[in-house]
C-alpha positions as CSV (number, residue, x, y, z in Angstrom):
1,X,53.7,93.9,-42.3
2,X,50.6,95.6,-43.8
3,X,50.4,99.4,-43.9
4,X,48.4,101.0,-41.3
5,X,45.7,103.5,-42.2
6,X,43.7,105.8,-40.0
7,X,40.0,106.0,-39.8
8,X,37.9,108.6,-38.1
9,X,35.0,107.6,-35.9
10,X,32.4,109.5,-37.9
11,X,29.6,108.0,-35.9
12,X,30.7,109.7,-32.7
13,X,32.5,112.7,-34.1
14,X,31.0,114.0,-37.4
15,X,33.4,115.3,-40.0
16,X,31.9,118.8,-40.0
17,X,32.6,119.3,-36.3
18,X,35.9,120.2,-34.8
19,X,36.3,117.5,-32.1
20,X,39.5,117.7,-30.1
21,X,39.0,114.2,-28.9
22,X,39.1,112.6,-32.3
23,X,41.6,109.8,-32.3
24,X,43.1,107.6,-35.0
25,X,42.6,103.9,-34.5
26,X,45.0,101.5,-36.3
27,X,43.4,99.1,-38.7
28,X,45.3,96.2,-37.3
29,X,43.3,95.8,-34.1
30,X,41.8,92.7,-32.7
31,X,38.2,92.4,-31.7
32,X,38.7,93.3,-28.0
33,X,40.8,96.4,-28.9
34,X,38.2,97.6,-31.3
35,X,35.5,97.4,-28.7
36,X,37.7,99.1,-26.2
37,X,38.4,102.0,-28.6
38,X,34.8,102.3,-29.3
39,X,33.9,102.6,-25.6
40,X,36.6,105.2,-25.1
41,X,35.2,107.2,-28.0
42,X,31.6,106.9,-26.7
43,X,32.6,108.1,-23.2
44,X,34.4,111.1,-24.7
45,X,31.3,112.0,-26.7
46,X,29.3,111.9,-23.4
47,X,31.9,114.1,-21.7
48,X,31.8,116.5,-24.6
49,X,28.1,117.0,-24.3
50,X,28.3,117.5,-20.5
51,X,31.1,120.1,-20.4
52,X,30.8,121.7,-23.8
53,X,33.8,123.0,-25.6
54,X,36.1,122.5,-22.6
55,X,39.5,123.3,-24.3
56,X,38.2,126.6,-25.7
57,X,36.7,127.5,-22.4
58,X,40.0,126.9,-20.7
59,X,41.7,129.2,-23.2
60,X,39.4,132.0,-22.0
61,X,37.4,132.3,-25.3
62,X,33.8,132.4,-24.0
63,X,31.7,135.0,-25.7
64,X,34.7,137.1,-26.4
65,X,35.3,137.6,-22.7
66,X,38.6,136.6,-21.1
67,X,38.6,134.6,-17.9
68,X,41.9,136.3,-16.9
69,X,41.4,138.4,-13.8
70,X,41.3,142.1,-14.5
71,X,44.3,144.1,-13.5
72,X,43.6,146.1,-10.4
73,X,45.2,149.2,-9.2
74,X,47.3,149.6,-6.1
75,X,45.7,147.8,-3.2
76,X,44.7,150.0,-0.3
77,X,46.6,149.2,2.9
78,X,44.4,147.3,5.3
79,X,43.7,149.0,8.5
80,X,44.6,146.9,11.5
81,X,42.4,146.8,14.6
82,X,44.3,148.4,17.4
83,X,43.7,146.6,20.7
84,X,44.3,148.5,23.9
85,X,47.3,147.3,25.8
86,X,45.2,146.4,28.9
87,X,43.1,144.1,26.7
88,X,46.0,142.3,25.1
89,X,46.6,138.7,26.1
90,X,50.2,139.0,27.1
91,X,52.1,137.7,30.1
92,X,51.9,140.0,33.1
93,X,55.2,138.6,34.3
94,X,56.9,139.8,31.0
95,X,55.3,143.3,31.5
96,X,56.4,143.4,35.1
97,X,52.9,143.6,36.4
98,X,51.9,142.5,39.9
99,X,50.4,139.0,40.2
100,X,46.6,139.1,39.9
101,X,44.4,138.1,42.8
102,X,41.6,135.7,41.7
103,X,40.2,135.1,45.2
104,X,37.2,136.8,46.7
105,X,39.0,137.5,50.0
106,X,42.1,139.3,51.1
107,X,45.4,137.4,51.0
108,X,46.1,137.9,54.7
109,X,42.6,137.1,55.8
110,X,42.4,134.0,58.0
111,X,39.6,131.7,56.9
112,X,39.9,129.3,59.8
113,X,41.6,126.6,57.7
114,X,43.5,124.3,60.0
115,X,45.7,123.1,57.2
116,X,46.8,126.6,56.1
117,X,50.2,127.1,54.4
118,X,53.2,126.9,56.6
119,X,54.3,130.4,55.7
120,X,51.0,131.9,56.8
121,X,51.0,129.8,60.0
122,X,54.5,131.0,60.9
123,X,53.4,134.6,60.2
124,X,50.5,134.2,62.7
125,X,52.8,132.7,65.3
126,X,55.3,135.6,64.9
127,X,52.5,138.0,65.3
128,X,51.1,136.3,68.3
129,X,54.5,136.2,69.9
130,X,55.0,140.0,69.4
131,X,51.5,140.7,70.9
132,X,52.2,138.5,73.9
133,X,55.5,140.4,74.6
134,X,53.7,143.8,74.2
135,X,50.8,142.7,76.4
136,X,48.3,143.0,73.5
137,X,45.4,140.6,72.9
138,X,46.2,137.1,71.8
139,X,44.9,135.7,68.6
140,X,42.0,133.5,69.4
141,X,42.8,131.2,66.6
142,X,45.9,130.0,68.5
143,X,43.7,128.2,70.9
144,X,42.0,126.2,68.2
145,X,43.5,122.8,68.0
146,X,44.7,121.6,64.6
147,X,42.6,119.0,63.0
148,X,44.4,115.8,62.0
149,X,43.2,113.2,59.6
150,X,42.3,110.0,61.3
151,X,45.2,107.5,61.2
152,X,44.9,104.7,58.6
153,X,44.2,101.3,60.1
154,X,47.4,99.3,60.6
155,X,48.2,96.6,58.1
156,X,48.1,93.0,59.1
157,X,51.4,92.0,60.7
158,X,52.4,95.6,61.4
159,X,54.3,96.4,64.6
160,X,51.5,98.8,65.4
161,X,49.4,95.7,66.1
162,X,52.0,94.0,68.3
163,X,53.1,94.5,71.8
164,X,56.9,95.1,72.0
165,X,58.9,93.0,74.4
166,X,60.4,96.2,75.8
167,X,60.6,95.1,79.4
168,X,62.8,92.1,78.4
169,X,65.0,94.5,76.4
170,X,65.2,96.9,79.4
171,X,66.3,94.1,81.7
172,X,68.9,92.5,79.4
173,X,70.0,95.1,76.8
174,X,70.3,98.5,78.5
175,X,73.4,100.3,77.4
176,X,74.3,97.5,75.0
177,X,74.3,97.3,71.2
178,X,71.8,95.1,69.5
179,X,72.8,93.1,66.4
180,X,71.7,89.9,64.8
181,X,74.8,89.6,62.5
182,X,72.9,90.2,59.3
183,X,73.9,93.9,58.9
184,X,70.3,95.0,59.1
185,X,70.7,97.4,62.0
186,X,67.2,98.7,62.6
187,X,65.7,95.4,61.7
188,X,67.8,93.7,64.4
189,X,66.2,95.9,67.1
190,X,62.7,95.3,65.7
191,X,63.3,91.5,65.7
192,X,64.6,91.7,69.3
193,X,61.4,93.5,70.4
194,X,58.9,91.7,68.3
195,X,56.9,88.7,69.6
196,X,56.6,87.4,66.0
197,X,59.3,86.3,63.5
198,X,58.6,88.7,60.6
199,X,56.9,91.9,61.6
200,X,56.1,94.6,59.1
201,X,57.7,98.1,59.7
202,X,59.1,101.0,57.8
203,X,62.9,100.8,57.8
204,X,63.2,104.5,56.8
205,X,61.3,105.9,59.7
206,X,63.0,107.0,62.9
207,X,59.8,106.7,64.8
208,X,58.6,103.1,65.3
209,X,55.1,102.7,66.8
210,X,54.2,99.6,68.7
211,X,50.9,98.8,70.2
212,X,52.2,99.4,73.7
213,X,55.2,101.7,73.1
214,X,57.0,104.2,70.8
215,X,60.7,103.7,70.0
216,X,62.8,106.5,68.6
217,X,65.9,105.7,66.5
218,X,68.4,108.5,66.3
219,X,72.0,109.1,65.0
220,X,74.4,111.1,67.1
221,X,77.5,110.9,65.0
222,X,78.2,110.6,61.2
223,X,81.0,108.7,59.5
224,X,83.4,111.6,60.2
225,X,82.5,111.7,63.9
226,X,80.5,115.0,63.5
227,X,77.4,115.4,65.7
228,X,73.8,115.5,64.4
229,X,71.2,117.9,65.8
230,X,70.4,115.3,68.4
231,X,72.7,116.2,71.3
232,X,73.2,115.1,74.9
233,X,73.5,117.3,77.9
234,X,73.8,116.9,81.6
235,X,76.3,114.0,81.2
236,X,73.9,112.0,79.1
237,X,70.9,112.8,81.4
238,X,69.1,114.7,78.7
239,X,68.8,114.5,74.9
240,X,67.3,116.8,72.3
241,X,65.1,115.4,69.5
242,X,63.3,116.8,66.5
243,X,60.0,115.5,65.1
244,X,59.2,115.2,61.4
245,X,58.5,118.5,59.6
246,X,54.8,117.8,59.1
247,X,54.1,116.6,62.6
248,X,52.5,118.7,65.3
249,X,50.9,118.3,68.7
250,X,47.8,116.7,67.4
251,X,49.6,114.1,65.3
252,X,48.8,110.7,66.9
253,X,52.3,109.6,67.6
254,X,53.3,113.0,68.9
255,X,50.3,112.9,71.2
256,X,51.5,109.5,72.5
257,X,55.0,111.0,73.2
258,X,53.5,114.0,75.1
259,X,51.5,111.7,77.3
260,X,54.7,111.1,79.3
261,X,54.2,114.6,80.7
262,X,51.2,113.5,82.7
263,X,51.4,112.7,86.4
264,X,49.7,109.4,86.0
265,X,53.0,108.0,84.6
266,X,54.9,108.7,87.9
267,X,54.1,105.3,89.3
268,X,54.8,103.6,85.9
269,X,58.2,105.2,85.9
270,X,59.1,103.6,89.2
271,X,57.7,100.2,88.2
272,X,59.5,100.0,84.9
273,X,63.0,100.8,86.0
274,X,65.8,98.4,85.0
275,X,66.2,97.3,88.7
276,X,62.5,96.6,89.1
277,X,62.5,94.5,85.9
278,X,65.3,92.3,87.2
279,X,68.2,93.7,85.4
280,X,71.6,93.0,86.9
281,X,73.3,96.4,86.5
282,X,75.4,98.8,88.4
283,X,74.1,102.3,89.4
284,X,76.1,105.4,89.3
285,X,74.1,107.3,91.8
286,X,74.1,108.1,95.5
287,X,70.7,106.5,96.1
288,X,71.8,103.1,94.6
289,X,71.1,101.3,97.9
290,X,67.6,102.7,98.0
291,X,66.8,101.6,94.5
292,X,68.1,98.1,95.2
293,X,65.8,97.9,98.2
294,X,62.9,98.9,96.1
295,X,63.9,96.2,93.6
296,X,63.9,93.5,96.4
297,X,60.4,94.6,97.6
298,X,59.0,94.5,94.1
299,X,60.5,91.1,93.4
300,X,58.9,89.7,96.6
301,X,55.5,91.2,95.6
302,X,55.7,89.7,92.1
303,X,56.5,86.3,93.5
304,X,53.5,86.4,95.7
305,X,51.3,87.4,92.7
306,X,52.6,85.5,89.7
307,X,49.7,86.4,87.5
308,X,50.3,90.2,87.8
309,X,51.1,92.0,84.5
310,X,54.0,94.4,84.6
311,X,53.4,97.9,83.2
312,X,55.3,99.1,80.1
313,X,56.9,102.5,79.7
314,X,55.6,104.2,76.6
315,X,58.7,105.9,75.1
316,X,62.2,104.5,74.5
317,X,65.4,105.5,72.8
318,X,67.8,103.6,70.5
319,X,70.9,105.6,69.4
320,X,74.0,104.9,67.3
321,X,76.9,106.4,65.4
322,X,76.0,106.2,61.7
323,X,76.8,102.7,60.3
324,X,77.0,101.0,63.7
325,X,74.5,99.0,65.8
326,X,71.9,100.7,67.8
327,X,72.4,101.0,71.5
328,X,69.4,100.7,73.8
329,X,69.5,103.9,75.8
330,X,66.4,103.2,78.0
331,X,63.3,105.2,78.8
332,X,62.5,108.8,77.8
333,X,60.3,111.3,79.4
334,X,59.4,114.7,78.0
335,X,60.9,117.6,79.9
336,X,60.0,120.3,77.5
337,X,58.7,120.7,73.9
338,X,58.6,123.6,71.5
339,X,55.5,123.3,69.3
340,X,56.1,126.6,67.5
341,X,59.4,125.4,66.1
342,X,59.5,123.9,62.6
343,X,60.1,121.0,63.0
344,X,59.0,120.5,66.6
345,X,61.8,120.3,69.1
346,X,61.7,118.0,72.2
347,X,63.9,117.9,75.3
348,X,63.8,114.4,76.9
349,X,65.1,113.1,80.2
350,X,66.8,109.8,80.1
351,X,65.3,108.0,83.1
352,X,68.0,105.3,83.1
353,X,71.0,107.6,82.8
354,X,72.4,106.5,86.3
355,X,72.7,103.0,84.9
356,X,73.8,104.0,81.4
357,X,76.8,105.9,82.6
358,X,78.4,102.6,83.4
359,X,78.2,101.6,79.7
360,X,81.1,102.4,77.4
361,X,78.8,102.2,74.4
362,X,76.5,104.8,75.9
363,X,79.4,107.1,77.1
364,X,80.9,106.9,73.6
365,X,77.7,108.2,72.0
366,X,77.4,111.0,74.6
367,X,81.0,112.1,73.9
368,X,80.2,112.3,70.2
369,X,77.3,114.6,70.8
370,X,78.1,116.3,74.1
371,X,76.6,119.8,73.8
372,X,77.5,121.2,77.3
373,X,80.8,119.3,78.2
374,X,79.2,118.0,81.4
375,X,80.6,114.5,81.5
376,X,82.9,115.4,84.4
377,X,84.4,112.3,85.9
378,X,83.1,110.3,83.0
379,X,85.0,112.3,80.4
380,X,88.1,110.1,80.2
381,X,86.1,107.0,79.9
382,X,83.8,108.6,77.3
383,X,86.6,109.9,75.2
384,X,88.3,106.6,75.1
385,X,85.0,104.9,74.0
386,X,84.3,107.5,71.3
387,X,87.8,107.2,70.0
388,X,87.4,103.5,69.8
389,X,84.2,103.9,67.8
390,X,85.9,106.3,65.4
391,X,88.8,103.9,64.9
392,X,86.5,101.1,64.2
393,X,84.6,103.3,61.8
394,X,87.8,104.2,59.9
395,X,88.7,100.5,59.7
396,X,85.3,99.7,58.2
397,X,85.7,102.5,55.6
398,X,89.1,101.3,54.6
């Protein structure tokens, strides 16, 4: 192999100059490599003219002055701006400061908001109660009715658009459990009352609204036989019930329930009794013969006028022990309600109690939730019925 000699690109880097970019090119280069080396040398020459003597500049030799930073003395401590404590952006909770008030009114000032917070509403009620006891002036705001949002239109196929067959149920199912064998307990009642095959309803709600009536579904005993807040008194003649927490007197369904207080329903009460509707039942009451005579008169009138439409009572009760079928407990009428309780409390009268006391299913439920031990002569029968329910429940759990 031939010896390699080095040549200097004198054309680009003259011999009398000290060029740091001078390179040695081997003599054994092909034509392409020679052109490439020539381009590299040309580009470096252009770079040298643009930046000057860059290596010497980097070494700090520029006019005898060094580019190294001059040594400085001790730095003076910087003075920090002191911010007053009241201007510091720190959590007031950490500093144990009271919560700031951002409103333009006093916290206890009543702005007339019908949807005020429950705590403030309860405080007003407590204040009004104390003033009433002391004979002081009543708060005028208590006379203002609460404003309710208009109810949403019922969906297609909802039971709110259907008339319940409640009169048929009253004539044939009073004091009896309702089941369709599917295990859907509340749905069995809905299907019994519905004029259509598949009505839409909320299976989680204890208040079922129909177009012509309201049905309440309550539990009176849990799986251990303990009583719920819904309790019976007066040998099953009365029952307590609690509305949903957000409901009040102006809630549409509560307003429908309260309508039973009106005197106009006295005649409807007589016309919708089980006897008047054709039910074949026994009555545990002294005026049984009188009611049967009324039944005969009503039947004769209805035969003479076959086109007459029977009235419907607007409020009904279905009760059960948890996990069992609902028992139809007949018609309810409001005796008393407590609008200032949270939730609202109602005391209902069971209009069909004289008939229901002949039902073991009803007496068993009353015994499970008997709040005043008033069953009297029915106690033995009721105890046996409730015991049978509990035994059946234990058998299901096992």
